[in-house]
MARGU-133140 format. One record per residue (C-alpha): residue in three letters; x, y, z. Coordinates in pm, 1 decimal. Example, Ala and Ser with C-alpha at 12.3 -4.5 7.8 and 13.67 -1.06 7.14 Angstrom:
BEGIN
@residu: ALA	x: 1230.0	y: -450.0	z: 780.0;
@residu: SER	x: 1367.0	y: -106.0	z: 714.0;
This chain:
BEGIN
@residu: MET	x: -1786.3	y: -2899.5	z: 690.8;
@residu: THR	x: -1442.3	y: -2827.8	z: 612.3;
@residu: MET	x: -1328.9	y: -2512.9	z: 553.5;
@residu: TYR	x: -945.2	y: -2436.5	z: 374.4;
@residu: LEU	x: -726.1	y: -2143.6	z: 493.8;
@residu: LYS	x: -519.6	y: -1943.9	z: 295.1;
@residu: PRO	x: -172.4	y: -1922.3	z: 435.5;
@residu: TYR	x: -104.3	y: -1613.1	z: 543.6;
@residu: ARG	x: 151.0	y: -1407.7	z: 323.9;
@residu: GLN	x: 351.9	y: -1063.1	z: 389.3;
@residu: THR	x: 306.2	y: -806.5	z: 189.9;
@residu: ARG	x: 421.7	y: -442.4	z: 149.8;
@residu: ARG	x: 147.2	y: -180.8	z: 243.0;
@residu: ARG	x: 169.5	y: 106.6	z: -15.9;
@residu: ILE	x: 83.7	y: 477.8	z: 122.8;
@residu: PRO	x: -229.6	y: 520.9	z: -131.4;
@residu: THR	x: -169.5	y: 874.5	z: -262.6;
@residu: ARG	x: -531.1	y: 923.1	z: -342.4;
@residu: PRO	x: -809.4	y: 876.8	z: -149.0;
@residu: GLN	x: -921.9	y: 505.7	z: -237.5;
@residu: GLN	x: -1310.5	y: 428.6	z: -265.8;
@residu: GLN	x: -1524.3	y: 236.3	z: -9.6;
@residu: SER	x: -1646.4	y: -124.9	z: -173.8;
@residu: SER	x: -2016.1	y: -187.0	z: -265.8;
@residu: GLN	x: -1986.0	y: -554.0	z: -77.0;
@residu: VAL	x: -2098.6	y: -567.5	z: 200.8;
@residu: HIS	x: -2044.1	y: -834.0	z: 455.0;
@residu: VAL	x: -2351.4	y: -1016.6	z: 562.7;
@residu: PRO	x: -2348.3	y: -1247.3	z: 836.5;
@residu: MET	x: -2488.7	y: -1577.0	z: 826.1;
@residu: ASP	x: -2489.0	y: -1917.1	z: 969.8;
@residu: VAL	x: -2499.1	y: -2277.7	z: 792.3;
@residu: SER	x: -2630.4	y: -2609.1	z: 1027.5;
@residu: LYS	x: -2790.8	y: -2935.2	z: 882.4;
@residu: ALA	x: -3073.4	y: -3064.5	z: 1041.6;
@residu: GLY	x: -3201.6	y: -3409.7	z: 1000.3;
@residu: GLU	x: -3142.5	y: -3466.4	z: 635.3;
@residu: ASP	x: -3179.8	y: -3102.2	z: 537.0;
@residu: TYR	x: -2922.1	y: -2829.6	z: 492.0;
@residu: LEU	x: -3065.5	y: -2447.1	z: 695.5;
@residu: ILE	x: -2876.1	y: -2148.3	z: 603.5;
@residu: GLU	x: -3019.3	y: -1851.3	z: 779.0;
@residu: MET	x: -2815.2	y: -1483.7	z: 765.1;
@residu: ILE	x: -2929.6	y: -1165.1	z: 881.1;
@residu: VAL	x: -3037.1	y: -921.0	z: 616.5;
@residu: PRO	x: -3287.8	y: -621.6	z: 814.1;
@residu: GLY	x: -3442.8	y: -433.9	z: 583.3;
@residu: LEU	x: -3472.3	y: -597.2	z: 303.4;
@residu: GLU	x: -3845.2	y: -740.0	z: 154.7;
@residu: PRO	x: -3869.6	y: -1100.7	z: 11.3;
@residu: ASP	x: -3800.1	y: -871.8	z: -373.2;
@residu: GLN	x: -3522.4	y: -748.7	z: -280.3;
@residu: LEU	x: -3352.7	y: -1096.1	z: -280.1;
@residu: GLU	x: -3231.9	y: -1299.7	z: -541.7;
@residu: ILE	x: -3155.3	y: -1673.8	z: -424.6;
@residu: GLU	x: -2972.2	y: -1909.0	z: -657.5;
@residu: MET	x: -2916.3	y: -2359.7	z: -628.4;
@residu: ILE	x: -2707.9	y: -2508.7	z: -844.6;
@residu: GLU	x: -2630.7	y: -2875.0	z: -746.9;
@residu: ASN	x: -2479.0	y: -2872.4	z: -445.1;
@residu: THR	x: -2423.9	y: -2497.2	z: -447.7;
@residu: VAL	x: -2636.9	y: -2244.7	z: -306.7;
@residu: ALA	x: -2591.1	y: -1841.9	z: -394.7;
@residu: ILE	x: -2784.4	y: -1533.5	z: -227.2;
@residu: GLU	x: -2785.2	y: -1208.9	z: -329.5;
@residu: GLY	x: -2897.5	y: -873.4	z: -235.1;
@residu: GLU	x: -2869.9	y: -510.6	z: -183.7;
@residu: PHE	x: -2903.5	y: -321.9	z: 120.2;
@residu: PRO	x: -3040.5	y: 33.6	z: -38.2;
@residu: ALA	x: -2794.1	y: 339.0	z: -8.2;
@residu: ALA	x: -2873.4	y: 560.9	z: 302.2;
@residu: ASP	x: -2888.3	y: 976.0	z: 257.7;
@residu: ASP	x: -2710.1	y: 1224.8	z: 148.2;
@residu: GLU	x: -2878.4	y: 1488.3	z: 197.3;
@residu: VAL	x: -2814.8	y: 1404.7	z: 610.0;
@residu: ASN	x: -2548.8	y: 1495.2	z: 810.9;
@residu: TYR	x: -2456.9	y: 1171.2	z: 1004.7;
@residu: LEU	x: -2244.7	y: 1241.7	z: 1246.4;
@residu: ARG	x: -2187.4	y: 845.1	z: 1277.2;
@residu: GLN	x: -2268.7	y: 540.3	z: 1006.5;
@residu: GLU	x: -2309.5	y: 195.6	z: 1108.5;
@residu: ARG	x: -2643.8	y: 61.5	z: 909.2;
@residu: PRO	x: -2475.9	y: -108.1	z: 527.6;
@residu: ALA	x: -2550.6	y: 7.7	z: 247.1;
@residu: GLY	x: -2449.1	y: -153.7	z: -132.8;
@residu: LYS	x: -2432.3	y: -477.7	z: -333.1;
@residu: PHE	x: -2342.4	y: -864.7	z: -126.5;
@residu: ARG	x: -2327.8	y: -1197.4	z: -229.9;
@residu: ARG	x: -2243.3	y: -1498.1	z: -29.0;
@residu: VAL	x: -2204.2	y: -1853.6	z: -182.6;
@residu: VAL	x: -2241.1	y: -2204.7	z: 10.5;
@residu: LYS	x: -2126.2	y: -2559.9	z: -122.5;
@residu: LEU	x: -2255.4	y: -2764.3	z: 39.5;
@residu: PRO	x: -2091.9	y: -3155.3	z: 109.3;
@residu: LYS	x: -2431.6	y: -3335.1	z: -106.8;
@residu: THR	x: -2663.3	y: -3259.5	z: -404.3;
@residu: LEU	x: -2937.6	y: -3000.2	z: -332.4;
@residu: ASP	x: -3326.6	y: -3126.6	z: -420.0;
@residu: VAL	x: -3343.0	y: -2772.7	z: -514.2;
@residu: GLU	x: -3775.6	y: -2848.8	z: -648.8;
@residu: SER	x: -3854.7	y: -2874.7	z: -226.8;
@residu: ALA	x: -3705.9	y: -2624.8	z: -95.2;
@residu: GLN	x: -3810.7	y: -2329.5	z: 128.5;
@residu: ALA	x: -3731.0	y: -1994.8	z: 176.4;
@residu: ASP	x: -3885.2	y: -1776.1	z: 406.8;
@residu: LEU	x: -3841.9	y: -1406.6	z: 603.0;
@residu: LYS	x: -3899.1	y: -1324.4	z: 917.6;
@residu: GLN	x: -3814.5	y: -995.6	z: 1073.7;
@residu: GLY	x: -3492.2	y: -954.2	z: 921.3;
@residu: VAL	x: -3337.7	y: -1292.5	z: 914.8;
@residu: LEU	x: -3359.9	y: -1541.1	z: 594.2;
@residu: SER	x: -3391.9	y: -1905.9	z: 673.6;
@residu: LEU	x: -3338.4	y: -2146.3	z: 433.8;
@residu: ARG	x: -3424.4	y: -2504.8	z: 411.8;
@residu: ILE	x: -3315.0	y: -2735.7	z: 162.8;
@residu: PRO	x: -3318.6	y: -3062.0	z: 185.1;
@residu: VAL	x: -3103.2	y: -3326.9	z: 20.0;
@residu: ALA	x: -3119.9	y: -3519.9	z: -336.8;
@residu: GLU	x: -3305.7	y: -3840.0	z: -280.7;
@residu: GLU	x: -3009.5	y: -4011.0	z: -530.4;
@residu: ALA	x: -2736.4	y: -3865.4	z: -261.3;
@residu: LEU	x: -2912.2	y: -3981.6	z: 21.3;
@residu: PRO	x: -2809.7	y: -4352.1	z: 166.7;
@residu: ARG	x: -2938.6	y: -4648.7	z: 15.7;
@residu: THR	x: -2927.8	y: -4982.6	z: 190.6;
@residu: ILE	x: -2981.0	y: -5319.2	z: 27.8;
@residu: GLN	x: -3114.1	y: -5652.2	z: 105.2;
@residu: VAL	x: -2890.2	y: -5941.4	z: 96.5;
@residu: LYS	x: -3034.3	y: -6272.3	z: -13.3;
@residu: ALA	x: -2940.3	y: -6620.4	z: 30.7;
@residu: LYS	x: -2981.6	y: -6873.3	z: -301.7;
């Protein structure tokens, strides 16, 4: 898989005049691998139930989104590291996917999504005949 990195640009840093609000976007770690002719996406989503996740697939793009519930406001935390808020991860894979045959499982806080490559995207061999 090819990765493109944006070139580093140095920018001037502004001093905020008012407190900045934290973004509600949460980074969720994810692994993408290839197992035979299938792609395997594994994502760590602790504490979420299957109905709290939404998976959308179009051609060769997979989008996974969900939301971690916000912590209780009445608790006086000394340290809070658990994620809270919405997340959305989009992966573009090199081949067209067979959306109808995809399988998603959630076990012990790990989402496993197995997506086979579409039949028309698989390589074919053509037999040459002599005349």
